[in-house]
C-alpha positions in Angstrom: -8.9 -6.8 -13.2 -6.9 -3.9 -11.6 -3.7 -2.6 -13.1 -0.4 -1.7 -11.6 -0.2 2.0 -10.9 3.5 2.0 -11.9 3.6 0.0 -15.2 -0.1 -0.6 -15.9 0.4 -4.3 -16.1 -2.7 -6.3 -15.0 -2.4 -7.4 -11.4 -3.3 -11.1 -10.8 -5.4 -10.6 -7.6 -8.9 -11.4 -6.5 -10.4 -8.0 -5.7 -13.2 -9.5 -3.7 -10.7 -11.2 -1.4 -8.6 -8.1 -0.7 -8.6 -6.5 2.7 -7.1 -3.2 3.9 -3.5 -3.8 4.9 -2.9 -6.5 2.3 0.3 -6.2 0.3 0.2 -6.7 -3.5 3.2 -7.0 -5.7 3.4 -6.5 -9.5 4.9 -9.5 -11.2 6.0 -7.3 -14.1 7.9 -4.4 -12.4 8.2 -5.7 -8.8 6.5 -2.7 -7.3 4.7 -3.4 -4.0 1.5 -1.7 -2.9 -0.6 -1.8 0.2 -4.4 -2.0 -0.1 -5.7 1.2 1.6 -9.3 0.9 0.4 -11.4 -2.0 -0.8 -14.6 -0.4 -2.3 -13.3 0.8 -4.7 -9.9 -0.9 -4.6 -7.2 1.7 -3.7 -3.5 0.9 -3.7 -0.7 3.0 -2.2 3.0 2.4 -2.9 4.4 0.5 0.0 7.3 2.9 0.3 4.9 5.8 0.8 3.0 3.8 3.5 6.2 3.0 5.4 7.4 6.6 5.2 4.0 7.7 6.7 4.4 5.2 9.5 8.0 6.4 10.2 6.7 9.9 10.4 4.0 8.9 12.8 6.5 7.0 15.0 8.7 10.2 15.2 5.7 12.2 16.3 4.8 9.7 19.0 8.4 9.7 20.3 8.3 13.5 20.5 5.0 13.4 22.4 6.5 10.9 24.9 9.4 13.2 25.6 7.0 16.1 26.5 
């Protein structure tokens, strides 16, 4: 069973049923993660993923202005 990258509590998830883009929350600390890889399971803090998307959105806006 995978552990929370923040508090190392065991995450109650079925790894076989996870897909990229799924969001997982730790019941212990409340941290949220997005599944960014499934074999092996890779989790990224949801805040980091949102910041990356915002960064991409800004780049796209700049490209449209050109």
